[in-house]
Backbone as JSON Lines, residues from 0, in Angstrom:
{"i":0,"aa":"M","n":[-7.13,17.16,-5.79],"ca":[-7.98,17.45,-6.93],"c":[-7.9,18.92,-7.3]}
{"i":1,"aa":"Q","n":[-6.92,19.63,-6.75],"ca":[-6.76,21.04,-7.07],"c":[-6.42,21.25,-8.54]}
{"i":2,"aa":"K","n":[-5.93,20.22,-9.21],"ca":[-5.59,20.31,-10.63],"c":[-6.58,19.53,-11.49]}
{"i":3,"aa":"S","n":[-7.78,19.35,-10.97],"ca":[-8.77,18.48,-11.62],"c":[-9.08,18.9,-13.05]}
{"i":4,"aa":"E","n":[-9.23,20.18,-13.3],"ca":[-9.57,20.62,-14.65],"c":[-8.45,20.34,-15.63]}
{"i":5,"aa":"S","n":[-7.22,20.64,-15.24],"ca":[-6.1,20.43,-16.15],"c":[-5.79,18.94,-16.34]}
{"i":6,"aa":"L","n":[-6.1,18.13,-15.35],"ca":[-5.85,16.69,-15.47],"c":[-6.82,16.04,-16.44]}
{"i":7,"aa":"G","n":[-8.05,16.53,-16.51],"ca":[-9.08,15.88,-17.31],"c":[-9.5,14.58,-16.65]}
{"i":8,"aa":"Y","n":[-10.49,13.96,-17.24],"ca":[-11.04,12.72,-16.67],"c":[-9.97,11.64,-16.55]}
{"i":9,"aa":"K","n":[-9.22,11.39,-17.62],"ca":[-8.23,10.31,-17.62],"c":[-7.14,10.55,-16.59]}
{"i":10,"aa":"G","n":[-6.72,11.8,-16.45],"ca":[-5.7,12.12,-15.45],"c":[-6.22,11.94,-14.03]}
{"i":11,"aa":"R","n":[-7.47,12.36,-13.81],"ca":[-8.07,12.17,-12.48],"c":[-8.23,10.69,-12.19]}
{"i":12,"aa":"Y","n":[-8.66,9.93,-13.19],"ca":[-8.84,8.48,-13.02],"c":[-7.52,7.85,-12.59]}
{"i":13,"aa":"K","n":[-6.47,8.18,-13.32],"ca":[-5.14,7.61,-13.03],"c":[-4.67,8.0,-11.62]}
{"i":14,"aa":"L","n":[-4.93,9.23,-11.24],"ca":[-4.52,9.71,-9.93],"c":[-5.33,9.07,-8.8]}
{"i":15,"aa":"L","n":[-6.64,8.9,-9.03],"ca":[-7.52,8.37,-8.0],"c":[-7.48,6.85,-7.86]}
{"i":16,"aa":"A","n":[-7.17,6.14,-8.93],"ca":[-7.26,4.67,-8.95],"c":[-6.56,4.0,-7.76]}
{"i":17,"aa":"P","n":[-5.3,4.31,-7.48],"ca":[-4.66,3.61,-6.35],"c":[-5.29,3.96,-5.0]}
{"i":18,"aa":"H","n":[-5.78,5.17,-4.87],"ca":[-6.39,5.59,-3.6],"c":[-7.74,4.93,-3.38]}
{"i":19,"aa":"V","n":[-8.55,4.88,-4.43],"ca":[-9.87,4.25,-4.32],"c":[-9.71,2.75,-4.06]}
{"i":20,"aa":"T","n":[-8.81,2.09,-4.79],"ca":[-8.65,0.64,-4.61],"c":[-8.04,0.31,-3.25]}
{"i":21,"aa":"H","n":[-7.3,1.23,-2.67],"ca":[-6.74,0.99,-1.33],"c":[-7.78,1.28,-0.24]}
{"i":22,"aa":"A","n":[-8.54,2.35,-0.41],"ca":[-9.49,2.77,0.64],"c":[-10.74,1.9,0.67]}
{"i":23,"aa":"F","n":[-11.22,1.5,-0.51],"ca":[-12.46,0.72,-0.6],"c":[-12.15,-0.76,-0.79]}
{"i":24,"aa":"H","n":[-12.96,-1.62,-0.21],"ca":[-12.84,-3.06,-0.47],"c":[-13.84,-3.38,-1.58]}
{"i":25,"aa":"L","n":[-13.42,-3.11,-2.8],"ca":[-14.32,-3.19,-3.95],"c":[-14.83,-4.61,-4.19]}
{"i":26,"aa":"R","n":[-14.0,-5.6,-3.94],"ca":[-14.46,-6.99,-4.12],"c":[-15.61,-7.31,-3.17]}
{"i":27,"aa":"L","n":[-15.47,-6.97,-1.91],"ca":[-16.54,-7.23,-0.94],"c":[-17.78,-6.43,-1.29]}
{"i":28,"aa":"M","n":[-17.6,-5.2,-1.73],"ca":[-18.75,-4.36,-2.08],"c":[-19.56,-4.97,-3.22]}
{"i":29,"aa":"V","n":[-18.88,-5.41,-4.28],"ca":[-19.61,-5.98,-5.42],"c":[-20.16,-7.35,-5.06]}
{"i":30,"aa":"Q","n":[-19.49,-8.06,-4.18],"ca":[-20.02,-9.34,-3.7],"c":[-21.34,-9.12,-2.98]}
{"i":31,"aa":"I","n":[-21.39,-8.12,-2.13],"ca":[-22.63,-7.8,-1.41],"c":[-23.71,-7.35,-2.4]}
{"i":32,"aa":"A","n":[-23.32,-6.51,-3.35],"ca":[-24.28,-6.0,-4.33],"c":[-24.83,-7.12,-5.22]}
{"i":33,"aa":"A","n":[-24.01,-8.1,-5.53],"ca":[-24.44,-9.21,-6.4],"c":[-25.24,-10.26,-5.64]}
{"i":34,"aa":"G","n":[-25.11,-10.28,-4.32],"ca":[-25.89,-11.21,-3.51],"c":[-25.67,-12.67,-3.89]}
{"i":35,"aa":"R","n":[-26.74,-13.41,-3.99],"ca":[-26.66,-14.85,-4.24],"c":[-26.02,-15.19,-5.59]}
{"i":36,"aa":"Y","n":[-26.07,-14.26,-6.53],"ca":[-25.49,-14.51,-7.85],"c":[-23.96,-14.6,-7.78]}
{"i":37,"aa":"W","n":[-23.39,-13.94,-6.79],"ca":[-21.93,-14.01,-6.59],"c":[-21.51,-15.45,-6.31]}
{"i":38,"aa":"H","n":[-22.25,-16.13,-5.47],"ca":[-21.89,-17.5,-5.06],"c":[-22.02,-18.49,-6.2]}
{"i":39,"aa":"K","n":[-22.84,-18.17,-7.19],"ca":[-23.03,-19.07,-8.33],"c":[-21.96,-18.86,-9.41]}
{"i":40,"aa":"A","n":[-21.23,-17.78,-9.33],"ca":[-20.27,-17.41,-10.39],"c":[-18.94,-18.15,-10.22]}
{"i":41,"aa":"T","n":[-18.26,-18.37,-11.34],"ca":[-16.92,-18.94,-11.29],"c":[-15.95,-17.87,-10.8]}
{"i":42,"aa":"E","n":[-14.77,-18.28,-10.36],"ca":[-13.78,-17.31,-9.88],"c":[-13.38,-16.35,-11.01]}
{"i":43,"aa":"M","n":[-13.28,-16.86,-12.23],"ca":[-12.93,-16.0,-13.36],"c":[-14.01,-14.94,-13.59]}
{"i":44,"aa":"N","n":[-15.27,-15.33,-13.49],"ca":[-16.36,-14.37,-13.65],"c":[-16.4,-13.37,-12.49]}
{"i":45,"aa":"K","n":[-16.07,-13.83,-11.29],"ca":[-16.01,-12.92,-10.14],"c":[-14.92,-11.87,-10.36]}
{"i":46,"aa":"Q","n":[-13.75,-12.32,-10.82],"ca":[-12.64,-11.39,-11.07],"c":[-13.0,-10.37,-12.14]}
{"i":47,"aa":"A","n":[-13.69,-10.81,-13.18],"ca":[-14.11,-9.89,-14.24],"c":[-15.12,-8.88,-13.69]}
{"i":48,"aa":"L","n":[-16.03,-9.33,-12.82],"ca":[-17.01,-8.44,-12.23],"c":[-16.32,-7.42,-11.32]}
{"i":49,"aa":"V","n":[-15.38,-7.86,-10.52],"ca":[-14.65,-6.94,-9.64],"c":[-13.91,-5.89,-10.47]}
{"i":50,"aa":"A","n":[-13.29,-6.32,-11.56],"ca":[-12.57,-5.38,-12.43],"c":[-13.53,-4.34,-13.02]}
{"i":51,"aa":"A","n":[-14.69,-4.79,-13.49],"ca":[-15.67,-3.88,-14.07],"c":[-16.23,-2.93,-13.01]}
{"i":52,"aa":"F","n":[-16.55,-3.46,-11.83],"ca":[-17.06,-2.63,-10.74],"c":[-16.01,-1.61,-10.31]}
{"i":53,"aa":"S","n":[-14.76,-2.02,-10.29],"ca":[-13.66,-1.11,-9.93],"c":[-13.57,0.04,-10.93]}
{"i":54,"aa":"K","n":[-13.65,-0.28,-12.23],"ca":[-13.57,0.76,-13.26],"c":[-14.72,1.78,-13.1]}
{"i":55,"aa":"V","n":[-15.91,1.28,-12.83],"ca":[-17.05,2.19,-12.65],"c":[-16.88,3.01,-11.37]}
{"i":56,"aa":"S","n":[-16.44,2.39,-10.31],"ca":[-16.27,3.1,-9.03],"c":[-15.22,4.2,-9.16]}
{"i":57,"aa":"I","n":[-14.08,3.87,-9.69],"ca":[-13.01,4.86,-9.87],"c":[-13.47,5.94,-10.85]}
{"i":58,"aa":"G","n":[-14.11,5.5,-11.93],"ca":[-14.6,6.44,-12.94],"c":[-15.63,7.41,-12.38]}
{"i":59,"aa":"T","n":[-16.46,6.93,-11.49],"ca":[-17.47,7.79,-10.88],"c":[-16.8,8.87,-10.05]}
{"i":60,"aa":"Y","n":[-15.79,8.51,-9.26],"ca":[-15.07,9.51,-8.48],"c":[-14.31,10.47,-9.39]}
{"i":61,"aa":"A","n":[-13.72,9.97,-10.45],"ca":[-13.01,10.84,-11.4],"c":[-13.98,11.83,-12.03]}
{"i":62,"aa":"A","n":[-15.2,11.4,-12.29],"ca":[-16.21,12.29,-12.87],"c":[-16.7,13.32,-11.84]}
{"i":63,"aa":"R","n":[-16.86,12.89,-10.61],"ca":[-17.36,13.79,-9.56],"c":[-16.35,14.87,-9.19]}
{"i":64,"aa":"F","n":[-15.08,14.51,-9.17],"ca":[-14.04,15.46,-8.77],"c":[-13.53,16.24,-9.98]}
{"i":65,"aa":"N","n":[-14.44,16.89,-10.69],"ca":[-14.07,17.58,-11.91],"c":[-13.78,19.07,-11.7]}
{"i":66,"aa":"D","n":[-13.91,19.53,-10.47],"ca":[-13.71,20.94,-10.19],"c":[-13.28,21.08,-8.74]}
{"i":67,"aa":"F","n":[-12.42,22.03,-8.48],"ca":[-12.01,22.29,-7.1],"c":[-12.16,23.77,-6.83]}
{"i":68,"aa":"S","n":[-12.87,24.07,-5.77],"ca":[-13.03,25.48,-5.39],"c":[-12.9,25.65,-3.88]}
{"i":69,"aa":"G","n":[-12.01,24.86,-3.29],"ca":[-11.73,25.01,-1.87],"c":[-12.49,24.08,-0.94]}
{"i":70,"aa":"Q","n":[-13.08,23.01,-1.46],"ca":[-13.79,22.07,-0.61],"c":[-12.82,21.38,0.34]}
{"i":71,"aa":"S","n":[-13.35,20.94,1.47],"ca":[-12.53,20.17,2.41],"c":[-13.4,19.13,3.1]}
{"i":72,"aa":"F","n":[-12.74,18.11,3.65],"ca":[-13.44,17.08,4.4],"c":[-13.13,17.26,5.88]}
{"i":73,"aa":"K","n":[-14.12,16.98,6.69],"ca":[-13.94,17.05,8.14],"c":[-14.5,15.78,8.75]}
{"i":74,"aa":"T","n":[-13.7,15.07,9.53],"ca":[-14.17,13.89,10.25],"c":[-14.8,14.37,11.56]}
{"i":75,"aa":"L","n":[-16.04,14.0,11.77],"ca":[-16.77,14.44,12.95],"c":[-16.71,13.44,14.09]}
{"i":76,"aa":"E","n":[-16.76,12.15,13.7],"ca":[-16.87,11.12,14.74],"c":[-16.6,9.75,14.13]}
{"i":77,"aa":"I","n":[-16.06,8.88,14.93],"ca":[-15.93,7.47,14.55],"c":[-16.66,6.68,15.64]}
{"i":78,"aa":"K","n":[-17.61,5.86,15.2],"ca":[-18.41,5.13,16.19],"c":[-18.62,3.7,15.7]}
{"i":79,"aa":"P","n":[-18.88,2.78,16.65],"ca":[-19.11,1.39,16.26],"c":[-20.39,1.25,15.44]}
{"i":80,"aa":"G","n":[-20.32,0.35,14.45],"ca":[-21.49,0.03,13.64],"c":[-21.88,-1.41,13.88]}
{"i":81,"aa":"T","n":[-22.73,-1.95,13.03],"ca":[-23.16,-3.34,13.16],"c":[-22.15,-4.25,12.47]}
{"i":82,"aa":"Q","n":[-22.18,-5.5,12.81],"ca":[-21.37,-6.55,12.19],"c":[-19.88,-6.2,12.13]}
{"i":83,"aa":"D","n":[-19.33,-5.78,13.26],"ca":[-17.91,-5.46,13.4],"c":[-17.44,-4.35,12.47]}
{"i":84,"aa":"T","n":[-18.3,-3.39,12.21],"ca":[-17.92,-2.24,11.39],"c":[-17.75,-1.01,12.26]}
{"i":85,"aa":"H","n":[-17.12,-0.01,11.7],"ca":[-17.05,1.31,12.32],"c":[-17.6,2.32,11.32]}
{"i":86,"aa":"L","n":[-18.29,3.32,11.84],"ca":[-18.86,4.37,11.01],"c":[-18.0,5.63,11.18]}
{"i":87,"aa":"V","n":[-17.5,6.12,10.06],"ca":[-16.7,7.34,10.07],"c":[-17.61,8.45,9.54]}
{"i":88,"aa":"V","n":[-18.08,9.28,10.45],"ca":[-19.02,10.34,10.11],"c":[-18.22,11.56,9.68]}
{"i":89,"aa":"T","n":[-18.47,12.03,8.45],"ca":[-17.71,13.15,7.9],"c":[-18.64,14.18,7.29]}
{"i":90,"aa":"Q","n":[-18.05,15.3,6.95],"ca":[-18.74,16.32,6.18],"c":[-17.82,16.81,5.08]}
{"i":91,"aa":"L","n":[-18.4,16.99,3.91],"ca":[-17.73,17.68,2.82],"c":[-18.17,19.13,2.96]}
{"i":92,"aa":"I","n":[-17.2,19.99,3.17],"ca":[-17.52,21.4,3.41],"c":[-17.18,22.21,2.17]}
{"i":93,"aa":"N","n":[-18.18,22.85,1.62],"ca":[-18.0,23.7,0.44],"c":[-17.64,25.11,0.9]}
{"i":94,"aa":"P","n":[-16.93,25.85,0.07],"ca":[-16.51,27.21,0.45],"c":[-17.68,28.14,0.78]}
{"i":95,"aa":"N","n":[-18.86,27.88,0.24],"ca":[-20.03,28.71,0.53],"c":[-20.67,28.36,1.88]}
{"i":96,"aa":"G","n":[-20.05,27.4,2.6],"ca":[-20.57,27.01,3.91],"c":[-21.51,25.82,3.87]}
{"i":97,"aa":"E","n":[-21.94,25.43,2.68],"ca":[-22.83,24.28,2.53],"c":[-22.07,23.0,2.91]}
{"i":98,"aa":"E","n":[-22.71,22.2,3.74],"ca":[-22.09,20.96,4.22],"c":[-22.86,19.76,3.7]}
{"i":99,"aa":"V","n":[-22.13,18.74,3.28],"ca":[-22.73,17.5,2.81],"c":[-22.29,16.4,3.77]}
{"i":100,"aa":"D","n":[-23.25,15.75,4.42],"ca":[-22.94,14.68,5.36],"c":[-22.69,13.38,4.62]}
{"i":101,"aa":"L","n":[-21.6,12.72,4.95],"ca":[-21.24,11.41,4.4],"c":[-20.76,10.54,5.55]}
{"i":102,"aa":"T","n":[-21.23,9.31,5.59],"ca":[-20.75,8.36,6.59],"c":[-20.15,7.18,5.86]}
{"i":103,"aa":"Y","n":[-18.9,6.9,6.18],"ca":[-18.2,5.76,5.57],"c":[-18.31,4.57,6.51]}
{"i":104,"aa":"V","n":[-18.81,3.46,6.0],"ca":[-18.89,2.22,6.75],"c":[-17.58,1.48,6.49]}
{"i":105,"aa":"T","n":[-16.81,1.24,7.55],"ca":[-15.51,0.6,7.39],"c":[-15.48,-0.74,8.14]}
{"i":106,"aa":"K","n":[-14.66,-1.62,7.62],"ca":[-14.51,-2.94,8.23],"c":[-13.03,-3.29,8.22]}
{"i":107,"aa":"E","n":[-12.58,-3.92,9.29],"ca":[-11.19,-4.34,9.35],"c":[-11.01,-5.59,8.49]}
{"i":108,"aa":"I","n":[-10.19,-5.47,7.48],"ca":[-9.89,-6.57,6.56],"c":[-8.39,-6.8,6.68]}
{"i":109,"aa":"G","n":[-8.02,-7.93,7.24],"ca":[-6.59,-8.14,7.53],"c":[-6.17,-7.13,8.58]}
{"i":110,"aa":"K","n":[-5.16,-6.33,8.25],"ca":[-4.67,-5.33,9.19],"c":[-5.16,-3.92,8.85]}
{"i":111,"aa":"D","n":[-5.94,-3.79,7.78],"ca":[-6.39,-2.48,7.32],"c":[-7.89,-2.3,7.52]}
{"i":112,"aa":"W","n":[-8.29,-1.06,7.76],"ca":[-9.7,-0.69,7.77],"c":[-10.03,-0.22,6.37]}
{"i":113,"aa":"R","n":[-11.04,-0.83,5.76],"ca":[-11.42,-0.51,4.38],"c":[-12.88,-0.08,4.34]}
{"i":114,"aa":"I","n":[-13.21,0.81,3.43],"ca":[-14.58,1.27,3.25],"c":[-15.36,0.19,2.51]}
{"i":115,"aa":"I","n":[-16.54,-0.14,3.04],"ca":[-17.38,-1.12,2.35],"c":[-18.73,-0.52,1.94]}
{"i":116,"aa":"D","n":[-19.0,0.71,2.36],"ca":[-20.23,1.37,1.96],"c":[-20.1,2.85,2.31]}
{"i":117,"aa":"V","n":[-20.9,3.66,1.62],"ca":[-20.99,5.09,1.91],"c":[-22.47,5.4,2.1]}
{"i":118,"aa":"I","n":[-22.77,6.03,3.22],"ca":[-24.15,6.42,3.49],"c":[-24.24,7.91,3.23]}
{"i":119,"aa":"L","n":[-25.09,8.26,2.29],"ca":[-25.24,9.64,1.88],"c":[-26.05,10.43,2.9]}
{"i":120,"aa":"A","n":[-26.07,11.72,2.75],"ca":[-26.7,12.64,3.7],"c":[-28.14,12.26,4.04]}
{"i":121,"aa":"N","n":[-28.85,11.73,3.06],"ca":[-30.25,11.38,3.29],"c":[-30.43,9.99,3.91]}
{"i":122,"aa":"G","n":[-29.33,9.37,4.34],"ca":[-29.4,8.08,4.99],"c":[-29.45,6.9,4.04]}
{"i":123,"aa":"I","n":[-29.25,7.15,2.76],"ca":[-29.3,6.09,1.76],"c":[-27.92,5.46,1.59]}
{"i":124,"aa":"S","n":[-27.89,4.16,1.67],"ca":[-26.67,3.4,1.47],"c":[-26.37,3.31,-0.02]}
{"i":125,"aa":"E","n":[-25.16,3.72,-0.4],"ca":[-24.78,3.63,-1.81],"c":[-24.78,2.17,-2.27]}
{"i":126,"aa":"L","n":[-24.37,1.28,-1.39],"ca":[-24.34,-0.14,-1.73],"c":[-25.75,-0.7,-1.93]}
{"i":127,"aa":"A","n":[-26.69,-0.26,-1.11],"ca":[-28.08,-0.7,-1.28],"c":[-28.64,-0.19,-2.6]}
{"i":128,"aa":"M","n":[-28.27,1.02,-2.99],"ca":[-28.72,1.54,-4.29],"c":[-28.15,0.7,-5.43]}
{"i":129,"aa":"R","n":[-26.88,0.33,-5.34],"ca":[-26.25,-0.5,-6.38],"c":[-26.95,-1.86,-6.45]}
{"i":130,"aa":"R","n":[-27.19,-2.44,-5.3],"ca":[-27.84,-3.76,-5.27],"c":[-29.21,-3.7,-5.94]}
{"i":131,"aa":"S","n":[-29.96,-2.65,-5.65],"ca":[-31.26,-2.48,-6.27],"c":[-31.13,-2.27,-7.78]}
{"i":132,"aa":"E","n":[-30.17,-1.45,-8.16],"ca":[-29.92,-1.17,-9.58],"c":[-29.51,-2.43,-10.35]}
{"i":133,"aa":"Y","n":[-28.75,-3.3,-9.72],"ca":[-28.21,-4.49,-10.38],"c":[-29.17,-5.67,-10.36]}
{"i":134,"aa":"R","n":[-30.17,-5.65,-9.5],"ca":[-31.03,-6.8,-9.27],"c":[-31.61,-7.38,-10.57]}
{"i":135,"aa":"Q","n":[-32.21,-6.55,-11.4],"ca":[-32.87,-7.04,-12.61],"c":[-31.86,-7.61,-13.61]}
{"i":136,"aa":"V","n":[-30.72,-6.96,-13.75],"ca":[-29.68,-7.44,-14.65],"c":[-29.18,-8.82,-14.2]}
{"i":137,"aa":"L","n":[-28.95,-8.95,-12.9],"ca":[-28.5,-10.24,-12.36],"c":[-29.55,-11.32,-12.56]}
{"i":138,"aa":"K","n":[-30.8,-10.97,-12.35],"ca":[-31.89,-11.92,-12.51],"c":[-31.96,-12.43,-13.95]}
{"i":139,"aa":"Q","n":[-31.75,-11.53,-14.9],"ca":[-31.87,-11.9,-16.31],"c":[-30.63,-12.6,-16.87]}
{"i":140,"aa":"G","n":[-29.43,-12.19,-16.41],"ca":[-28.23,-12.74,-17.04],"c":[-27.08,-13.07,-16.12]}
{"i":141,"aa":"G","n":[-27.31,-12.97,-14.82],"ca":[-26.27,-13.32,-13.86],"c":[-25.09,-12.35,-13.86]}
{"i":142,"aa":"V","n":[-23.99,-12.83,-13.3],"ca":[-22.79,-12.03,-13.11],"c":[-22.2,-11.57,-14.45]}
{"i":143,"aa":"K","n":[-22.27,-12.42,-15.47],"ca":[-21.73,-12.03,-16.78],"c":[-22.46,-10.82,-17.34]}
{"i":144,"aa":"A","n":[-23.77,-10.79,-17.22],"ca":[-24.55,-9.65,-17.72],"c":[-24.23,-8.38,-16.95]}
{"i":145,"aa":"L","n":[-24.06,-8.5,-15.64],"ca":[-23.71,-7.33,-14.83],"c":[-22.32,-6.82,-15.21]}
{"i":146,"aa":"T","n":[-21.4,-7.73,-15.44],"ca":[-20.05,-7.34,-15.85],"c":[-20.1,-6.56,-17.16]}
{"i":147,"aa":"T","n":[-20.88,-7.05,-18.11],"ca":[-21.03,-6.37,-19.4],"c":[-21.6,-4.97,-19.2]}
{"i":148,"aa":"L","n":[-22.66,-4.86,-18.39],"ca":[-23.28,-3.56,-18.13],"c":[-22.28,-2.59,-17.49]}
{"i":149,"aa":"L","n":[-21.55,-3.06,-16.49],"ca":[-20.6,-2.18,-15.8],"c":[-19.46,-1.75,-16.72]}
{"i":150,"aa":"N","n":[-19.0,-2.66,-17.57],"ca":[-17.95,-2.28,-18.52],"c":[-18.46,-1.21,-19.49]}
{"i":151,"aa":"K","n":[-19.71,-1.32,-19.9],"ca":[-20.31,-0.3,-20.78],"c":[-20.4,1.04,-20.05]}
{"i":152,"aa":"K","n":[-20.8,1.01,-18.79],"ca":[-20.9,2.25,-18.01],"c":[-19.54,2.9,-17.85]}
{"i":153,"aa":"A","n":[-18.52,2.09,-17.58],"ca":[-17.16,2.62,-17.43],"c":[-16.69,3.26,-18.73]}
{"i":154,"aa":"K","n":[-16.98,2.61,-19.83],"ca":[-16.59,3.15,-21.12],"c":[-17.33,4.46,-21.41]}
{"i":155,"aa":"M","n":[-18.61,4.5,-21.08],"ca":[-19.4,5.73,-21.28],"c":[-18.83,6.88,-20.46]}
{"i":156,"aa":"L","n":[-18.47,6.62,-19.21],"ca":[-17.87,7.65,-18.37],"c":[-16.6,8.19,-19.02]}
{"i":157,"aa":"A","n":[-15.76,7.27,-19.46],"ca":[-14.46,7.66,-20.03],"c":[-14.61,8.43,-21.33]}
{"i":158,"aa":"T","n":[-15.54,8.03,-22.16],"ca":[-15.67,8.69,-23.47],"c":[-16.48,9.98,-23.4]}
{"i":159,"aa":"S","n":[-17.39,10.07,-22.46],"ca":[-18.23,11.29,-22.4],"c":[-17.56,12.42,-21.66]}
{"i":160,"aa":"L","n":[-16.54,12.12,-20.86],"ca":[-15.95,13.16,-20.01],"c":[-14.55,13.58,-20.42]}
{"i":161,"aa":"D","n":[-14.0,13.0,-21.45],"ca":[-12.65,13.42,-21.84],"c":[-12.54,13.58,-23.32]}
């Protein structure tokens, strides 16, 4: 992301997309976030939801990585988690010495370890926040309504930042 400013949002998105989709198990993440509504959806609606969730997830990282001033990541520890997961405890280290704690919840999917959640410094699960955020939309309109909302969010990210 050392060229983040010159790349712009679209360039960062294009650069980050393969890395985010490889590192994160986006389908499982949105399945967990959608809860029981996932099981009621058709496969076509599930695929559309995964695509929309992927666009928002990648877009969010592209928006966050808009500046580089020497930040680095440091892995502190890898420890067992619940339900056959591993927790990768890291810190984002800013040049001013400020550290941001991030814990990646990973699960072995096939032969790869994939991220299924990120726990922020304050102990809040990003996936739990998404589930809470999506609950009302799912209740009112199911997976289709959530897909529409996420596609709108992805479009807003793309148009407001480039």
